[in-house]
N, CA, C and O atoms as a MOPAC input file, in Angstrom:
PM7 MOZYME 1SCF
protein

 N     -3.54400 1    -2.34000 1   -15.42100 1
 C     -2.41700 1    -1.51700 1   -15.46200 1
 C     -1.99300 1    -0.75500 1   -14.00500 1
 O     -0.91000 1    -0.18600 1   -13.87200 1
 N     -3.05900 1    -0.83900 1   -12.89200 1
 C     -2.43200 1    -0.49400 1   -11.37300 1
 C     -1.57200 1    -1.45000 1   -10.97800 1
 O     -0.46100 1    -1.07100 1   -10.60700 1
 N     -1.83900 1    -2.68400 1   -10.96800 1
 C     -0.85700 1    -3.72100 1   -10.36100 1
 C      0.36600 1    -3.65900 1   -11.23000 1
 O      1.45200 1    -3.99400 1   -10.75700 1
 N      0.28400 1    -3.35500 1   -12.16100 1
 C      1.87400 1    -3.60000 1   -13.13900 1
 C      2.47500 1    -2.39400 1   -12.48700 1
 O      3.56600 1    -2.54600 1   -11.93700 1
 N      1.95300 1    -1.30900 1   -12.47700 1
 C      2.73400 1    -0.19500 1   -11.96700 1
 C      3.13600 1    -0.23300 1   -10.74800 1
 O      4.29600 1     0.07800 1   -10.48000 1
 N      2.30800 1    -0.59700 1    -9.84700 1
 C      2.24600 1    -0.60000 1    -8.38200 1
 C      3.54400 1    -1.57700 1    -8.15100 1
 O      4.34000 1    -1.38600 1    -7.23100 1
 N      3.67800 1    -2.80700 1    -9.24300 1
 C      4.84900 1    -4.00100 1    -8.99900 1
 C      6.14500 1    -3.14000 1    -9.57900 1
 O      7.25200 1    -3.26200 1    -9.05500 1
 N      5.94800 1    -2.40000 1   -10.52300 1
 C      7.14100 1    -1.41200 1   -10.90600 1
 C      7.66600 1    -0.33000 1    -9.58200 1
 O      8.82500 1     0.08300 1    -9.52700 1
 N      6.72500 1    -0.00600 1    -8.67000 1
 C      7.20600 1     0.65700 1    -7.57600 1
 C      7.86700 1     0.39800 1    -6.47600 1
 O      8.30000 1     1.11500 1    -5.57400 1
 N      7.89000 1    -1.14400 1    -6.75300 1
 C      8.30600 1    -2.04500 1    -5.30200 1
 C      9.76600 1    -1.83100 1    -5.99800 1
 O      9.95000 1    -1.89500 1    -7.21300 1
 N     10.79400 1    -1.56100 1    -5.00400 1
 C     12.30800 1    -1.75800 1    -5.12000 1
 C     12.65200 1    -3.32300 1    -5.49800 1
 O     12.36300 1    -4.22000 1    -4.70600 1
 N     13.14300 1    -3.53100 1    -6.47600 1
 C     13.76000 1    -4.88700 1    -6.94300 1
 C     15.00100 1    -5.58800 1    -6.02700 1
 O     15.16000 1    -6.77100 1    -5.73000 1
 N     15.83600 1    -4.37000 1    -5.68800 1
 C     16.82600 1    -5.09200 1    -5.09500 1
 C     16.82300 1    -5.04000 1    -3.62200 1
 O     17.86700 1    -5.25700 1    -3.00700 1
 N     15.63700 1    -4.74800 1    -2.97000 1
 C     15.26700 1    -5.00400 1    -1.44000 1
 C     14.93200 1    -6.31700 1    -1.12700 1
 O     13.87400 1    -6.75400 1    -1.58100 1
 N     15.72200 1    -7.11200 1    -0.35200 1
 C     15.66700 1    -8.36200 1     0.26300 1
 C     14.39300 1    -8.97500 1     0.63500 1
 O     14.01100 1   -10.12600 1     0.42200 1
 N     13.75400 1    -7.93500 1     1.27400 1
 C     12.39700 1    -8.24800 1     2.21800 1
 C     11.04600 1    -7.56200 1     1.46700 1
 O     10.25200 1    -8.11700 1     0.70700 1
 N     11.05600 1    -6.54000 1     1.81400 1
 C     10.18800 1    -5.54700 1     1.57800 1
 C     10.01400 1    -5.11700 1    -0.22600 1
 O     10.17000 1    -4.03100 1    -0.78400 1
 N      9.70700 1    -6.20600 1    -0.67500 1
 C      9.83400 1    -6.09600 1    -2.34700 1
 C      8.36900 1    -6.38700 1    -2.78500 1
 O      7.48100 1    -6.48600 1    -1.93800 1
 N      8.10500 1    -6.53600 1    -4.22900 1
 C      6.91700 1    -7.13000 1    -4.74200 1
 C      6.50400 1    -8.35000 1    -4.44500 1
 O      5.31100 1    -8.62200 1    -4.57800 1
 N      7.27400 1    -9.15000 1    -4.06200 1
 C      6.77200 1   -10.48900 1    -3.55100 1
 C      6.08000 1   -10.56300 1    -2.38400 1
 O      4.94700 1   -10.97400 1    -2.13400 1
 N      7.31100 1    -9.90300 1    -1.41900 1
 C      6.46700 1    -9.55600 1    -0.26900 1
 C      5.02700 1    -9.10800 1    -0.26600 1
 O      4.14400 1    -9.63500 1     0.41100 1
 N      4.88500 1    -8.17100 1    -1.01700 1
 C      3.40700 1    -7.23900 1    -1.28300 1
 C      2.24400 1    -8.51500 1    -1.84400 1
 O      1.12600 1    -8.71700 1    -1.37000 1
 N      2.86400 1    -9.21600 1    -2.90900 1
 C      2.11000 1   -10.21100 1    -3.07800 1
 C      1.52000 1   -11.37800 1    -2.06900 1
 O      0.38100 1   -11.84600 1    -2.07900 1
 N      2.38700 1   -11.64500 1    -1.38000 1
 C      2.36300 1   -12.58000 1    -0.29700 1
 C      1.43300 1   -12.26400 1     0.69500 1
 O      0.75700 1   -13.22400 1     1.06400 1
 N      1.15200 1   -10.95100 1     1.35300 1
 C      0.74800 1   -10.25600 1     2.02100 1
 C     -0.74700 1   -10.04400 1     1.22800 1
 O     -1.78400 1   -10.46800 1     1.73600 1
 N     -0.72900 1    -9.48000 1     0.18600 1
 C     -2.19200 1    -9.60200 1    -0.19500 1
 C     -2.64600 1   -10.68000 1    -0.29700 1
 O     -3.81100 1   -10.65000 1     0.10100 1
 N     -2.29200 1   -11.86800 1    -0.69500 1
 C     -2.71200 1   -12.98100 1    -1.26300 1
 C     -3.38200 1   -13.60000 1     0.59700 1
 O     -4.49500 1   -14.03200 1     0.89900 1
 N     -2.44400 1   -13.43300 1     1.25900 1
 C     -2.91600 1   -13.90500 1     2.99900 1
 C     -4.10600 1   -13.09600 1     3.43200 1
 O     -4.89500 1   -13.46400 1     4.30200 1
 N     -4.17500 1   -12.03700 1     2.80400 1
 C     -5.45100 1   -11.06100 1     3.16100 1
 C     -6.32900 1   -11.54700 1     2.62100 1
 O     -7.40100 1   -11.68300 1     3.21200 1
 N     -6.16300 1   -11.95300 1     1.36100 1
 C     -7.56600 1   -12.54400 1     0.30900 1
 C     -7.85900 1   -13.66900 1     1.07900 1
 O     -9.06000 1   -13.79900 1     1.31300 1
 N     -7.08900 1   -14.55800 1     1.56200 1
 C     -7.56800 1   -15.85100 1     1.99400 1
 C     -8.07600 1   -15.59100 1     3.41700 1
 O     -9.11000 1   -16.16500 1     3.75600 1
 N     -7.39400 1   -14.70900 1     4.36000 1
 C     -8.23700 1   -14.63400 1     5.50500 1
 C     -9.52600 1   -14.26100 1     5.53400 1
 O    -10.38100 1   -14.73700 1     6.28100 1
 N     -9.74000 1   -13.08600 1     4.41900 1
 C    -10.87400 1   -12.11300 1     4.51200 1
 C    -12.02700 1   -13.28400 1     3.67700 1
 O    -13.21500 1   -12.98300 1     3.56000 1
 N    -11.59200 1   -14.31800 1     3.26400 1
 C    -12.53100 1   -15.30400 1     2.55100 1
 C    -12.99200 1   -16.40500 1     3.05700 1
 O    -13.62500 1   -17.30000 1     2.49700 1
 N    -12.54900 1   -16.28100 1     4.46600 1
 C    -12.81600 1   -17.53800 1     5.34500 1
 C    -14.73700 1   -17.26900 1     5.70100 1
 O    -15.33100 1   -16.19100 1     5.70800 1
 N    -15.18100 1   -18.35300 1     5.90300 1
 C    -16.57200 1   -18.36300 1     6.52600 1
 C    -16.64000 1   -17.34700 1     7.78400 1
 O    -17.40000 1   -16.38800 1     7.65700 1
 N    -16.01200 1   -17.45800 1     8.81700 1
 C    -16.22400 1   -16.65800 1     9.96700 1
 C    -16.25400 1   -15.49600 1     9.62000 1
 O    -16.87200 1   -14.82500 1    10.44700 1
 N    -15.86900 1   -14.90200 1     8.76000 1
 C    -15.76400 1   -13.33000 1     8.15000 1
 C    -16.57300 1   -12.79100 1     7.22600 1
 O    -16.57600 1   -11.62700 1     6.82600 1
 N    -17.40300 1   -13.87100 1     6.83500 1
 C    -18.23800 1   -13.57900 1     5.67500 1
 C    -19.31100 1   -12.69100 1     5.75900 1
 O    -19.77800 1   -12.15600 1     4.75300 1
 N    -19.74400 1   -12.49200 1     6.90400 1
 C    -20.82800 1   -11.15200 1     7.25800 1
 C    -20.01400 1   -10.16000 1     7.91000 1
 O    -20.73800 1    -9.24300 1     8.29700 1
 N    -18.89100 1    -9.98500 1     8.16700 1
 C    -18.29600 1    -9.12800 1     9.05300 1
 C    -18.02200 1    -7.86700 1     8.22700 1
 O    -18.23600 1    -6.76300 1     8.72700 1
 N    -17.55000 1    -7.99800 1     6.96200 1
 C    -16.99900 1    -6.85900 1     6.24300 1
 C    -17.90600 1    -6.68400 1     4.85900 1
 O    -18.32800 1    -7.59600 1     4.14600 1
 N    -18.05400 1    -5.50500 1     4.71300 1
 C    -18.85900 1    -5.15800 1     3.38600 1
 C    -17.92100 1    -5.23300 1     2.16200 1
 O    -16.72300 1    -5.07400 1     2.39700 1
 N    -18.27000 1    -5.43600 1     0.99400 1
 C    -17.59600 1    -5.68000 1    -0.09900 1
 C    -16.28200 1    -4.18200 1    -0.26400 1
 O    -15.10100 1    -4.33400 1    -0.57600 1
 N    -16.81400 1    -3.14600 1    -0.01600 1
 C    -15.70500 1    -1.89100 1     0.19200 1
 C    -14.96300 1    -2.07400 1     1.03600 1
 O    -13.82200 1    -1.71000 1     0.75000 1
 N    -15.11900 1    -2.61400 1     2.27600 1
 C    -13.92600 1    -2.86600 1     3.14900 1
 C    -13.18600 1    -3.98700 1     2.53200 1
 O    -12.04900 1    -3.67500 1     2.17800 1
 N    -13.52700 1    -5.17900 1     2.31700 1
 C    -12.68200 1    -6.04300 1     1.41100 1
 C    -11.86400 1    -5.56300 1     0.64900 1
 O    -10.67700 1    -5.80100 1     0.87100 1
 N    -12.17200 1    -4.88600 1    -0.28200 1
 C    -11.46700 1    -3.94600 1    -1.30100 1
 C    -10.26600 1    -3.06700 1    -0.46900 1
 O     -9.07200 1    -3.05400 1    -0.77100 1
 N    -10.81700 1    -2.43900 1     0.50200 1
 C     -9.85700 1    -1.39800 1     1.22400 1
 C     -8.70800 1    -2.17300 1     1.73900 1
 O     -7.56100 1    -1.72500 1     1.73300 1
 N     -9.03100 1    -3.34300 1     2.18500 1
 C     -7.97300 1    -4.25100 1     3.05600 1
 C     -7.02800 1    -5.03300 1     2.05700 1
 O     -5.90700 1    -5.44300 1     2.35700 1
 N     -7.65400 1    -5.18400 1     0.80000 1
 C     -7.02100 1    -6.17900 1    -0.60900 1
 C     -6.18600 1    -4.68700 1    -0.50500 1
 O     -5.19900 1    -4.58400 1     0.22400 1
 N     -6.64000 1    -3.68500 1    -1.22400 1
 C     -5.82100 1    -2.78200 1    -1.43000 1
 C     -4.62400 1    -2.55100 1    -0.57300 1
 O     -3.47800 1    -2.86300 1    -0.89400 1
 N     -4.97500 1    -1.98600 1     0.53000 1
 C     -4.15900 1    -1.82900 1     1.21600 1
 C     -2.95700 1    -2.61400 1     1.77900 1
 O     -1.82900 1    -2.18800 1     2.02600 1
 N     -3.42800 1    -3.78900 1     1.91700 1
 C     -2.12800 1    -4.92300 1     1.82400 1
 C     -1.21700 1    -4.66700 1     0.43000 1
 O     -0.01000 1    -4.49100 1     0.59800 1
 N     -1.63100 1    -4.64600 1    -0.63000 1
 C     -0.68000 1    -4.43000 1    -2.05100 1
 C     -0.04400 1    -3.34400 1    -1.91100 1
 O      0.83000 1    -3.26500 1    -2.77500 1
 N     -0.07100 1    -2.28600 1    -1.09300 1
 C      0.20800 1    -1.05700 1    -1.07900 1
 C      1.30000 1    -0.76500 1     0.14000 1
 O      1.94900 1     0.28000 1     0.11400 1
 N      1.45300 1    -1.62100 1     1.08300 1
 C      1.56600 1    -1.42200 1     2.43100 1
 C      3.13300 1    -1.17500 1     2.34500 1
 O      3.59100 1    -0.44800 1     3.22600 1
 N      4.02100 1    -1.68600 1     1.39700 1
 C      5.09300 1    -1.13700 1     1.77800 1
 C      5.81700 1    -0.82700 1    -0.00500 1
 O      6.92600 1    -1.27200 1    -0.30400 1
 N      5.29700 1    -0.33900 1    -0.60500 1
 C      5.43000 1     0.22500 1    -1.76800 1
 C      6.49400 1     1.41800 1    -1.69800 1
 O      6.42400 1     2.40000 1    -0.95800 1
 N      7.49300 1     1.11900 1    -2.62800 1
 C      9.00000 1     2.34600 1    -2.53500 1
 C      9.57100 1     2.00200 1    -1.22800 1
 O     10.32700 1     2.85600 1    -0.76400 1
 N      9.36300 1     0.84600 1    -0.46600 1
 C     10.25100 1     0.87200 1     0.73500 1
 C     11.83100 1     0.66500 1     0.31500 1
 O     12.34600 1    -0.18200 1    -0.41500 1
 N     12.45500 1     1.86000 1     1.12300 1
 C     14.08300 1     1.52100 1     0.97000 1
 C     15.03500 1     0.27600 1     1.21200 1
 O     16.08500 1    -0.11300 1     0.70200 1
 N     14.15600 1    -0.19500 1     2.26700 1
 C     14.78800 1    -1.48100 1     2.74600 1
 C     15.73100 1    -1.00800 1     4.46700 1
 O     16.46800 1    -1.75400 1     5.11000 1
 N     15.37700 1     0.31800 1     4.77000 1
 C     16.12600 1     0.73800 1     6.02900 1
 C     14.79700 1     0.87800 1     6.85800 1
 O     13.73400 1     0.82800 1     6.24100 1
 N     14.79600 1     1.09600 1     8.59000 1
 C     13.79800 1     1.35400 1     9.16700 1
 C     13.56600 1     3.02400 1     9.25800 1
 O     14.34500 1     3.89600 1     8.87100 1
 N     11.92300 1     3.23100 1    10.04900 1
 C     11.99400 1     4.74200 1    10.31500 1
 C     13.09300 1     5.34300 1    10.94800 1
 O     13.39200 1     6.50000 1    10.65200 1
 N     13.87900 1     4.56300 1    11.97200 1
 C     14.46600 1     5.02800 1    12.73300 1
 C     16.22700 1     5.49800 1    12.21900 1
 O     17.06400 1     6.27700 1    12.67500 1
 N     16.18000 1     4.57600 1    11.08200 1
 C     17.54800 1     4.58200 1    10.36200 1
 C     16.91400 1     5.94900 1     9.37000 1
 O     17.74800 1     6.85200 1     9.30500 1
 N     15.91200 1     6.17900 1     8.78000 1
 C     15.82800 1     7.36500 1     8.00200 1
 C     15.80900 1     8.93500 1     8.85300 1
 O     16.13200 1    10.03600 1     8.40900 1
 N     15.22600 1     8.50700 1    10.43600 1
 C     15.36900 1     9.68300 1    11.06400 1
 C     16.81200 1     9.97900 1    11.54800 1
 O     17.18000 1    11.14300 1    11.38900 1
 N     17.62700 1     9.17500 1    12.07400 1
 C     18.54000 1     8.98300 1    12.50800 1
 C     19.68400 1     9.94100 1    11.23000 1
 O     20.50300 1    10.77500 1    11.61600 1
 N     19.52700 1     9.65600 1    10.06500 1
 C     20.07800 1    10.15800 1     9.01500 1
 C     19.77800 1    11.11600 1     8.39500 1
 O     20.37000 1    11.41900 1     7.36000 1
 N     18.79900 1    11.80400 1     8.88600 1
 C     18.02200 1    12.93600 1     8.38600 1
 C     17.82800 1    13.08400 1     6.87800 1
 O     17.98500 1    14.12200 1     6.23600 1
 N     17.45700 1    11.86700 1     6.40300 1
 C     16.97700 1    11.44800 1     5.14800 1
 C     15.72100 1    12.32300 1     4.83500 1
 O     14.92400 1    12.72400 1     5.68200 1
 N     15.64800 1    12.62800 1     3.10900 1
 C     14.84700 1    13.49900 1     2.69900 1
 C     13.51800 1    12.92000 1     2.92000 1
 O     12.60900 1    13.75000 1     2.95000 1
 N     13.25700 1    11.94200 1     3.04800 1
 C     11.79600 1    11.16400 1     3.83200 1
 C     11.63000 1    11.76700 1     5.12600 1
 O     10.68200 1    12.52700 1     5.32200 1
 N     12.49900 1    11.48600 1     6.06300 1
 C     12.09800 1    11.76600 1     7.48600 1
 C     11.95100 1    13.53900 1     7.70200 1
 O     11.37600 1    14.18500 1     8.57900 1
 N     12.65300 1    13.92300 1     6.62600 1
 C     12.61600 1    15.66900 1     6.81800 1
 C     11.16700 1    15.88500 1     6.24200 1
 O     10.56300 1    16.82000 1     6.76700 1
 N     10.38100 1    15.07000 1     5.08500 1
 C      9.45800 1    15.18800 1     4.43300 1
 C      8.11100 1    15.19400 1     5.64500 1
 O      7.19600 1    15.99800 1     5.82400 1
 N      8.43300 1    14.08200 1     6.25000 1
 C      7.40000 1    13.60900 1     7.19600 1
 C      7.40000 1    13.95500 1     8.48800 1
 O      6.69700 1    13.37800 1     9.31800 1
 N      8.22500 1    14.96800 1     8.77500 1
 C      8.72500 1    15.41900 1    10.05400 1
 C      8.90300 1    14.20100 1    10.82800 1
 O      8.16700 1    14.14600 1    11.81300 1
 N      9.57100 1    13.34800 1    10.67700 1
 C     10.00900 1    12.18400 1    11.73200 1
 C      8.90500 1    11.28700 1    12.15900 1
 O      9.07100 1    10.41100 1    13.00700 1
 N      7.41300 1    11.59100 1    11.36700 1
 C      6.70600 1    10.99900 1    12.30200 1
 C      6.01800 1     9.98400 1    11.04600 1
 O      5.65500 1    10.36900 1     9.93500 1
 N      5.96500 1     8.63900 1    11.56700 1
 C      5.80900 1     7.30300 1    10.59100 1
 C      6.30100 1     7.45200 1     9.58100 1
 O      5.55900 1     7.05900 1     8.68100 1
 N      7.30600 1     7.87400 1     9.20700 1
 C      8.19100 1     8.27700 1     7.87500 1
 C      7.75200 1     7.01200 1     6.74600 1
 O      7.04800 1     7.29200 1     5.77500 1
 N      8.08200 1     6.07000 1     6.90600 1
 C      7.74400 1     4.87300 1     5.79000 1
 C      6.23700 1     5.03200 1     5.66900 1
 O      5.70200 1     5.27300 1     4.58600 1
 N      5.57900 1     4.89400 1     6.78500 1
 C      4.16000 1     4.48300 1     6.43800 1
 C      3.52000 1     5.70800 1     5.81700 1
 O      2.64400 1     5.50800 1     4.97600 1
 N      3.82200 1     6.84100 1     6.10100 1
 C      3.67900 1     7.82600 1     5.40800 1
 C      3.98300 1     7.81200 1     3.72500 1
 O      3.19900 1     8.16700 1     2.84400 1
 N      4.96100 1     7.44400 1     3.61000 1
 C      5.52700 1     7.34000 1     2.34900 1
 C      4.82500 1     6.37600 1     1.16000 1
 O      4.36400 1     6.61300 1     0.04300 1
 N      4.97300 1     5.24400 1     1.92900 1
 C      4.03600 1     3.92600 1     1.32300 1
 C      2.53700 1     4.73200 1     0.77900 1
 O      2.29500 1     4.77400 1    -0.42700 1
 N      1.76400 1     5.23400 1     1.60400 1
 C      0.72400 1     5.83400 1     1.02500 1
 C      0.63100 1     6.73100 1     0.21200 1
 O     -0.17900 1     6.71300 1    -0.71500 1
 N      1.47800 1     7.69000 1     0.44600 1
 C      1.73700 1     8.88300 1    -0.53800 1
 C      1.86400 1     8.42100 1    -1.83900 1
 O      1.32800 1     9.01300 1    -2.77500 1
 N      2.80700 1     6.98900 1    -2.04200 1
 C      3.29200 1     6.79700 1    -3.35900 1
 C      1.81500 1     6.00200 1    -4.03200 1
 O      1.55500 1     5.94400 1    -5.23400 1
 N      1.08200 1     5.50700 1    -3.05900 1
 C      0.00300 1     4.65700 1    -3.46300 1
 C     -0.97000 1     5.62100 1    -3.99400 1
 O     -1.53500 1     5.26700 1    -5.02900 1
 N     -1.32800 1     6.92100 1    -3.43700 1
 C     -2.24900 1     7.98400 1    -3.72900 1
 C     -2.00300 1     8.07100 1    -5.03500 1
 O     -2.67500 1     7.75800 1    -6.01800 1
 N     -0.43200 1     8.77000 1    -4.84500 1
 C     -0.42100 1     9.49300 1    -6.16200 1
 C     -0.60400 1     8.40700 1    -7.46000 1
 O     -1.23700 1     8.81500 1    -8.43300 1
 N     -0.07000 1     7.07100 1    -7.47500 1
 C     -0.41300 1     6.39800 1    -8.63400 1
 C     -1.91800 1     6.39400 1    -8.76200 1
 O     -2.28200 1     6.55400 1    -9.92800 1
 N     -2.69000 1     6.28300 1    -8.06500 1
 C     -3.95300 1     6.29900 1    -8.22800 1
 C     -4.48800 1     7.50100 1    -9.01400 1
 O     -5.41400 1     7.49700 1    -9.82500 1
 N     -3.71600 1     8.54500 1    -8.61300 1
 C     -4.28900 1     9.98600 1    -9.33100 1
 C     -4.11100 1     9.63400 1   -10.92700 1
 O     -4.88000 1    10.09900 1   -11.76800 1
 N     -3.21000 1     8.91700 1   -11.19700 1
 C     -2.90900 1     8.46800 1   -12.83800 1
 C     -4.03000 1     7.81600 1   -13.41400 1
 O     -4.03900 1     6.67000 1   -12.96600 1
 N     -5.04700 1     8.00600 1   -14.24700 1
 C     -6.23800 1     8.00200 1   -14.90300 1
 C     -6.04900 1     6.70200 1   -15.28400 1
 O     -6.97000 1     5.90600 1   -15.10200 1
 N     -4.84600 1     6.28200 1   -15.86700 1
 C     -4.87000 1     4.55100 1   -16.17800 1
 C     -4.61000 1     3.69500 1   -14.90700 1
 O     -4.77800 1     2.47700 1   -14.96300 1
 N     -4.22500 1     4.27100 1   -13.82200 1
 C     -4.02100 1     3.30200 1   -12.76900 1
 C     -5.13000 1     3.63600 1   -11.41400 1
 O     -5.07800 1     3.21900 1   -10.25700 1
 N     -6.00000 1     4.43800 1   -11.99400 1
 C     -7.06900 1     4.70200 1   -10.92600 1
 C     -8.29800 1     3.55800 1   -10.72300 1
 O     -9.36500 1     3.48000 1   -11.33200 1
 N     -7.76000 1     2.69400 1    -9.64200 1
 C     -8.28700 1     1.12600 1    -9.60300 1
 C     -9.61900 1     1.84500 1    -8.72800 1
 O    -10.45300 1     0.98800 1    -8.43600 1
 N     -9.92500 1     3.02500 1    -8.33000 1
 C    -11.11900 1     3.18500 1    -7.35600 1
 C    -12.06600 1     3.99100 1    -8.35600 1
 O    -13.05100 1     4.60900 1    -7.95300 1
 N    -11.65900 1     3.92600 1    -9.78400 1
 C    -12.63100 1     4.99900 1   -10.78600 1
 C    -14.22200 1     4.57200 1   -10.93100 1
 O    -15.07900 1     5.31900 1   -11.40400 1
 N    -14.40600 1     3.53500 1   -10.54900 1
 C    -16.08200 1     3.06900 1   -10.60500 1
 C    -16.54100 1     3.10900 1    -9.27400 1
 O    -17.64700 1     2.60600 1    -9.07700 1
 N    -15.85900 1     3.65700 1    -8.19000 1
 C    -16.59000 1     3.78300 1    -7.04000 1
 C    -17.18200 1     5.31900 1    -7.20900 1
 O    -16.74100 1     6.17500 1    -7.97500 1
 N    -18.22100 1     5.43600 1    -6.35800 1
 C    -18.92300 1     6.72300 1    -6.23100 1
 C    -18.06200 1     7.45000 1    -5.46900 1
 O    -17.11800 1     6.91300 1    -4.88900 1
 N    -18.31300 1     8.74700 1    -5.40300 1
 C    -17.73000 1     9.72600 1    -4.67600 1
 C    -17.80300 1     9.41300 1    -3.18200 1
 O    -16.74500 1     9.57300 1    -2.57400 1
 N    -18.76500 1     9.03400 1    -2.54500 1
 C    -19.09800 1     8.78700 1    -1.35700 1
 C    -18.48200 1     7.59600 1    -1.11200 1
 O    -17.88100 1     7.65700 1    -0.04000 1
 N    -18.38800 1     6.66600 1    -1.58700 1
 C    -17.34900 1     5.33800 1    -1.60300 1
 C    -15.70300 1     5.49700 1    -1.61300 1
 O    -14.82400 1     4.91300 1    -0.97900 1
 N    -15.67100 1     6.47700 1    -2.54900 1
 C    -13.98600 1     6.98900 1    -2.52500 1
 C    -13.67500 1     7.73700 1    -1.21800 1
 O    -12.56900 1     7.66700 1    -0.68100 1
 N    -14.75800 1     8.49600 1    -0.70400 1
 C    -14.35900 1     9.28600 1     0.50300 1
 C    -14.44200 1     8.57500 1     2.11600 1
 O    -14.06500 1     9.16300 1     3.12900 1
 N    -14.98200 1     7.28200 1     2.08500 1
 C    -15.15700 1     6.58400 1     2.78000 1
 C    -13.84700 1     5.82900 1     3.56300 1
 O    -14.05200 1     4.96900 1     4.42000 1

């Protein structure tokens, strides 16, 4: 349910920062982290974190830059006080999705794991 909901939150009419881009980055991250040279470097939780981060990294991207949002005094720029506007927004959307019990991809993690 999480992945389908996440895909639905990528805007379909954006030519680059869309669900296909997210899938490409997620797959590339998976391949990179699976190489033998990195086998002993990351814990399973760190691998999960990297793959999750790559899948949500551009969710709900409006197709414009941070500077454009700031220059046009957009609602997002105002909400995030002109600081890393899109990055804050992508993460907020992802956290909001995970709050939904049906989409909580981290439900089986311990409280300590969730907080790390």
